C-alpha positions as CSV (number, residue, x, y, z in Angstrom):
1,M,-90.9,51.8,-114.0
2,Q,-93.6,53.6,-111.9
3,L,-92.7,54.4,-108.5
4,H,-95.0,54.4,-105.4
5,N,-93.8,56.7,-102.8
6,F,-94.4,55.8,-99.2
7,N,-92.1,58.3,-97.7
8,A,-93.3,60.1,-94.5
9,G,-92.6,63.3,-95.7
10,P,-92.1,65.6,-97.8
11,S,-94.9,63.4,-99.2
12,I,-96.4,63.0,-102.6
13,L,-98.7,65.4,-104.1
14,P,-101.3,64.8,-107.0
15,K,-99.7,64.9,-110.3
16,S,-101.9,67.6,-111.6
17,V,-100.8,69.8,-108.7
18,F,-97.4,69.2,-109.5
19,E,-98.0,70.1,-113.1
20,E,-99.8,73.3,-112.2
21,T,-97.3,74.2,-109.8
22,A,-94.4,73.7,-112.4
23,R,-96.4,76.0,-114.7
24,G,-96.4,78.7,-112.1
25,V,-92.7,78.2,-111.8
26,L,-92.1,79.0,-115.3
27,D,-94.8,81.6,-115.8
28,L,-97.4,82.5,-113.2
29,N,-100.8,83.0,-115.0
30,G,-99.4,84.8,-118.0
31,T,-97.5,87.4,-116.0
32,G,-94.1,86.5,-117.4
33,L,-92.9,86.0,-114.0
34,S,-92.1,82.8,-112.2
35,V,-94.0,82.5,-108.9
36,L,-90.5,82.1,-107.2
37,E,-89.7,85.7,-108.1
38,I,-92.9,87.6,-107.7
39,S,-93.1,90.2,-104.8
40,H,-94.9,89.0,-101.7
41,R,-96.6,92.4,-101.8
42,S,-97.8,92.1,-105.3
43,K,-101.4,91.6,-106.3
44,E,-100.6,88.2,-107.8
45,F,-99.2,87.1,-104.6
46,K,-102.2,88.5,-102.5
47,E,-104.6,86.7,-104.5
48,I,-102.9,83.6,-104.1
49,Y,-102.8,84.1,-100.3
50,A,-106.4,85.2,-100.3
51,Q,-107.4,82.0,-102.0
52,A,-105.4,79.6,-99.9
53,K,-106.9,81.1,-96.8
54,S,-110.4,81.0,-98.3
55,L,-109.9,77.4,-99.2
56,V,-108.7,76.5,-95.9
57,R,-111.8,78.1,-94.2
58,E,-114.0,76.3,-96.9
59,L,-112.6,73.0,-96.4
60,L,-112.7,73.1,-92.7
61,G,-115.6,75.1,-92.2
62,L,-114.1,78.0,-90.3
63,D,-116.0,81.2,-89.4
64,D,-114.6,84.7,-88.3
65,R,-113.7,83.5,-84.8
66,F,-110.7,81.8,-86.3
67,A,-107.5,83.5,-87.9
68,V,-105.9,81.5,-90.6
69,L,-102.1,81.9,-90.9
70,F,-99.1,80.6,-93.0
71,L,-96.1,80.8,-90.9
72,T,-92.5,79.3,-91.3
73,G,-90.7,77.2,-88.6
74,G,-92.4,74.1,-89.0
75,A,-94.8,72.3,-86.5
76,S,-91.8,72.3,-84.2
77,S,-91.8,75.9,-83.8
78,Q,-95.5,75.7,-82.7
79,F,-94.4,73.6,-79.7
80,Y,-93.1,76.8,-78.1
81,M,-95.0,79.4,-79.9
82,S,-98.3,77.9,-78.9
83,A,-97.4,77.9,-75.1
84,L,-95.9,81.5,-75.6
85,N,-99.3,82.8,-76.7
86,L,-101.5,80.8,-74.7
87,L,-99.9,79.6,-71.2
88,P,-99.8,82.1,-68.6
89,D,-96.5,82.3,-66.6
90,D,-98.3,81.0,-63.4
91,G,-100.6,78.6,-65.5
92,T,-100.7,74.9,-66.2
93,A,-101.5,73.4,-69.6
94,A,-102.5,69.7,-69.8
95,Y,-100.8,67.5,-72.4
96,L,-101.4,63.9,-74.0
97,D,-98.3,62.3,-74.4
98,S,-98.8,59.8,-77.3
99,G,-95.6,59.9,-79.2
100,S,-92.2,61.7,-80.0
101,W,-93.5,64.9,-81.1
102,S,-96.0,65.3,-78.4
103,A,-93.0,64.6,-75.9
104,K,-91.1,67.3,-77.9
105,A,-94.2,69.6,-77.4
106,V,-94.2,68.9,-73.7
107,K,-90.5,69.9,-73.2
108,E,-91.0,73.3,-75.1
109,A,-94.1,74.3,-73.3
110,G,-92.4,73.5,-70.0
111,R,-90.1,76.6,-70.6
112,Y,-93.0,79.0,-70.3
113,G,-95.4,77.2,-67.5
114,T,-96.4,74.2,-65.8
115,V,-97.0,71.2,-67.9
116,D,-99.4,68.5,-66.5
117,V,-98.8,65.3,-68.6
118,V,-102.5,63.9,-68.0
119,A,-101.8,60.6,-69.7
120,S,-98.7,58.8,-71.7
121,S,-98.5,55.6,-73.7
122,K,-94.6,56.0,-73.5
123,E,-94.2,52.8,-71.3
124,D,-95.4,50.5,-74.1
125,G,-93.5,52.2,-77.2
126,Y,-96.4,54.7,-77.8
127,K,-98.4,51.8,-79.4
128,H,-101.7,53.1,-78.4
129,I,-103.6,56.3,-77.8
130,P,-104.0,57.0,-73.9
131,K,-107.6,57.0,-72.8
132,G,-109.5,57.4,-69.5
133,Y,-107.8,60.5,-68.3
134,A,-109.2,63.6,-66.6
135,I,-108.4,67.2,-67.6
136,P,-108.5,69.6,-64.8
137,E,-110.8,72.8,-65.7
138,S,-108.3,75.1,-64.4
139,C,-105.8,74.3,-67.3
140,A,-105.0,76.8,-69.9
141,Y,-105.6,74.3,-72.7
142,L,-105.3,70.6,-73.5
143,H,-102.6,69.8,-76.3
144,V,-103.1,66.6,-78.3
145,T,-101.1,65.2,-81.3
146,S,-103.8,64.0,-83.5
147,N,-101.7,61.5,-85.7
148,N,-98.5,59.8,-84.4
149,T,-96.3,59.7,-87.8
150,I,-93.5,57.5,-86.3
151,F,-95.7,54.9,-84.5
152,G,-98.7,54.8,-86.7
153,T,-101.5,55.8,-84.2
154,Q,-104.3,58.4,-84.6
155,L,-106.9,60.0,-82.7
156,H,-110.0,59.0,-84.2
157,D,-112.2,60.9,-81.7
158,F,-111.3,64.0,-80.1
159,P,-111.8,64.5,-76.4
160,E,-114.6,66.4,-75.2
161,V,-113.2,69.1,-72.8
162,S,-114.3,72.5,-71.3
163,V,-110.8,74.1,-71.7
164,P,-109.6,74.9,-75.2
165,L,-108.2,72.2,-77.5
166,V,-104.8,72.6,-79.2
167,A,-103.9,70.1,-81.7
168,D,-100.8,69.4,-83.6
169,M,-102.3,67.9,-87.0
170,S,-99.2,67.9,-89.0
171,S,-99.7,64.5,-90.6
172,D,-103.3,64.2,-90.8
173,I,-104.8,67.6,-91.5
174,M,-107.4,67.6,-94.1
175,C,-107.7,63.9,-94.2
176,R,-111.1,63.8,-93.0
177,P,-113.8,66.3,-91.5
178,I,-113.3,67.6,-88.0
179,D,-115.6,69.6,-85.6
180,V,-113.6,72.9,-85.7
181,D,-115.8,74.3,-83.0
182,K,-113.8,72.0,-80.6
183,F,-110.5,73.6,-81.1
184,G,-108.7,76.7,-80.0
185,L,-105.6,76.3,-82.0
186,I,-104.7,73.9,-84.9
187,Y,-101.2,73.8,-86.3
188,A,-99.6,71.7,-89.1
189,G,-96.6,71.5,-91.1
190,A,-97.5,71.5,-94.9
191,Q,-95.2,68.7,-95.9
192,K,-97.7,65.7,-95.5
193,N,-101.1,66.5,-96.9
194,L,-101.1,70.1,-97.6
195,G,-98.1,71.1,-99.8
196,P,-94.3,71.1,-100.0
197,A,-92.1,71.7,-96.8
198,G,-91.7,75.3,-96.2
199,T,-94.8,76.8,-94.7
200,T,-96.9,75.9,-91.6
201,L,-100.7,76.2,-91.3
202,V,-101.9,77.9,-87.9
203,I,-105.4,78.1,-87.1
204,V,-106.2,80.1,-83.9
205,R,-109.4,81.5,-82.2
206,K,-108.7,85.1,-81.9
207,D,-110.5,85.3,-78.5
208,L,-107.6,83.2,-77.0
209,L,-104.9,85.7,-77.7
210,G,-103.8,88.7,-75.5
211,K,-104.3,86.7,-72.2
212,V,-100.9,86.5,-71.1
213,S,-98.6,89.1,-69.5
214,R,-95.3,88.1,-70.7
215,D,-93.5,89.9,-73.2
216,I,-93.8,87.9,-76.5
217,P,-90.9,88.4,-79.3
218,T,-92.6,90.2,-82.3
219,M,-92.1,87.2,-84.7
220,L,-93.6,84.8,-82.2
221,D,-96.8,86.8,-81.6
222,Y,-99.7,85.3,-83.3
223,Q,-101.2,88.7,-83.1
224,T,-98.1,90.3,-85.2
225,H,-99.2,87.8,-88.0
226,I,-102.9,88.4,-87.8
227,D,-102.4,92.2,-88.1
228,K,-99.9,91.9,-90.9
229,D,-101.9,88.9,-92.7
230,S,-98.9,86.7,-92.4
231,A,-96.7,89.2,-94.3
232,F,-95.1,90.7,-91.3
233,N,-91.7,89.5,-93.1
234,T,-91.6,88.0,-96.3
235,P,-93.7,84.9,-96.3
236,P,-92.7,81.4,-98.0
237,V,-94.4,82.4,-101.4
238,F,-93.8,79.2,-103.4
239,P,-94.8,76.8,-100.5
240,I,-98.1,78.7,-100.2
241,Y,-98.7,78.9,-103.7
242,A,-98.1,75.0,-104.0
243,T,-100.3,74.5,-101.0
244,M,-103.1,76.7,-102.7
245,V,-103.1,74.6,-105.8
246,N,-103.5,71.4,-103.6
247,L,-106.0,72.7,-101.5
248,K,-107.9,73.5,-104.8
249,W,-107.5,69.9,-106.1
250,L,-108.9,68.5,-102.7
251,K,-112.0,70.8,-103.2
252,E,-112.6,69.7,-106.7
253,N,-112.3,66.1,-105.6
254,G,-115.1,66.1,-103.0
255,G,-113.5,68.0,-100.2
256,L,-112.9,66.3,-96.9
257,E,-115.8,63.8,-96.8
258,A,-114.5,62.3,-100.2
259,A,-111.0,62.6,-98.9
260,Y,-112.0,60.4,-95.8
261,T,-113.8,57.8,-97.8
262,R,-110.7,57.3,-99.9
263,N,-108.4,57.1,-97.1
264,K,-110.4,54.7,-95.2
265,A,-110.5,52.5,-98.1
266,K,-106.8,52.5,-98.6
267,A,-106.0,52.0,-95.1
268,E,-108.5,48.8,-95.0
269,V,-106.8,47.2,-97.9
270,L,-103.3,47.5,-96.3
271,Y,-104.5,46.5,-92.8
272,N,-106.4,43.6,-94.0
273,E,-103.4,42.3,-95.7
274,I,-101.2,42.9,-92.6
275,D,-103.8,40.9,-90.6
276,R,-104.2,38.2,-93.2
277,N,-100.5,37.6,-94.3
278,T,-98.5,34.9,-92.2
279,L,-95.5,36.7,-92.4
280,F,-96.2,40.2,-91.2
281,E,-98.1,41.7,-88.1
282,G,-99.1,45.3,-87.0
283,V,-97.4,46.7,-84.1
284,T,-100.3,49.3,-82.8
285,A,-103.6,48.7,-81.0
286,T,-106.1,47.9,-83.5
287,E,-108.4,50.7,-82.4
288,D,-105.9,53.3,-82.7
289,R,-104.5,52.6,-86.2
290,S,-103.6,55.5,-88.2
291,I,-105.0,55.8,-91.6
292,M,-102.2,58.0,-92.7
293,N,-99.0,55.9,-91.3
294,V,-99.4,52.3,-91.4
295,T,-96.6,50.5,-89.4
296,F,-96.0,47.0,-89.5
297,V,-93.2,44.4,-89.0
298,L,-92.2,41.1,-90.3
299,K,-92.4,38.3,-87.6
300,N,-89.0,37.1,-88.6
301,E,-87.2,40.5,-88.6
302,E,-83.9,39.0,-90.2
303,R,-86.0,39.2,-93.6
304,S,-86.6,42.9,-93.5
305,A,-83.8,43.8,-95.7
306,A,-84.9,41.3,-98.3
307,F,-88.4,42.7,-98.2
308,V,-87.3,46.2,-98.6
309,Q,-85.0,45.2,-101.6
310,Q,-88.1,43.4,-103.3
311,C,-90.2,46.1,-102.9
312,E,-87.6,48.8,-104.2
313,E,-87.0,46.8,-107.2
314,A,-90.9,46.8,-107.8
315,G,-90.9,50.8,-107.2
316,C,-92.4,50.4,-103.7
317,V,-90.2,53.3,-102.3
318,G,-90.0,54.7,-98.6
319,I,-91.4,51.8,-96.6
320,K,-88.7,51.5,-94.2
321,G,-89.9,52.4,-90.6
322,H,-88.6,55.5,-88.7
323,R,-85.1,54.8,-87.5
324,S,-86.1,55.0,-84.0
325,V,-88.6,52.1,-84.1
326,G,-87.6,50.2,-87.3
327,G,-89.9,47.8,-89.1
328,F,-92.1,49.2,-91.9
329,R,-94.2,52.2,-92.3
330,A,-96.3,53.1,-95.3
331,S,-97.6,56.6,-95.6
332,I,-100.6,56.9,-97.4
333,Y,-101.7,60.5,-97.3
334,N,-104.5,62.1,-99.5
335,A,-102.6,61.9,-102.9
336,M,-101.7,58.3,-102.6
337,P,-103.8,56.4,-105.0
338,L,-105.3,53.2,-104.1
339,A,-103.3,51.5,-106.7
340,S,-100.1,52.2,-105.1
341,V,-101.6,50.5,-101.9
342,E,-102.5,47.5,-104.0
343,A,-98.9,47.6,-105.3
344,L,-97.7,47.3,-101.8
345,V,-99.9,44.6,-101.0
346,A,-98.9,42.5,-104.0
347,Q,-95.4,42.9,-102.8
348,M,-96.4,41.3,-99.4
349,Q,-98.3,38.4,-101.1
350,A,-95.4,37.6,-103.3
351,F,-92.9,37.8,-100.3
352,E,-95.2,35.5,-98.5
353,S,-95.4,33.1,-101.7
354,T,-91.3,33.0,-101.6
355,H,-90.7,32.7,-97.8
356,G,-93.8,31.4,-96.2
């Protein structure tokens, strides 16, 4: 039975990426060595790393103002690392609170300076993206979470601000083109659209660094990793390799414009069924619906377990919502084929026929 994996992460990658990565585990490009055992100082890994960085630059349209880093610690480590590097002790940073991860970022940044939560959607259960807020020009930066994996909302337009824009793009990086000139710092865990868990992509505008007076621990200083090309310590060799292979696949399949077209089409199919089906309903503001994480519920929640069981028996796995909110969540990242979305829609229609 074919499985359709809707888990939020670590997520699926294209089959061809799995296959090429698997070959590298057995024998990397005819070297006789596995990618799991090559030295991070070796010519082979330096070539892998250079290609990964080059693909990030090409796909996002980055120029030399930006440094591209592959670090560890997940996006959660960037909640405090970004503030350590960009927020002065006597400074203020603006934060948009649109979900659980942004709330955690607020908490971590507050250790190093003043945090101004300029807007929040917490009171309505994070079912919409806050709008109509003002950003003080004196702020060191504005931090946003571009896509809220748990709640299924997404920033479809980034705010126009005069201060540097910092974005946690963990769950929608590379799903669409973006205007990189708007950003001072972008960070993203790899395990949604980029590759396997284990590395974190950081893109930082170099002129923003060196402005704080605090003594930053060596491993938490972006400049350390820029100077050492992400190899101050042993980098996560395998996740970077798999990410490089996946970025190559993304380029070969039309880049971000083509990915955005595919992603919008998949999301439209699923949201149309949610809105049509008499048993289901969406839970987020329509204008803020995510094209990466589609959240919905049964109007009769007592039938939820039966629907999950039916889906699993048909090969649609990972649709249970996050434990903090319940309901259902279908994560439809770049590698998710339209056919898998259609398979889930077919189960929703079958459930309606049986229980409607």
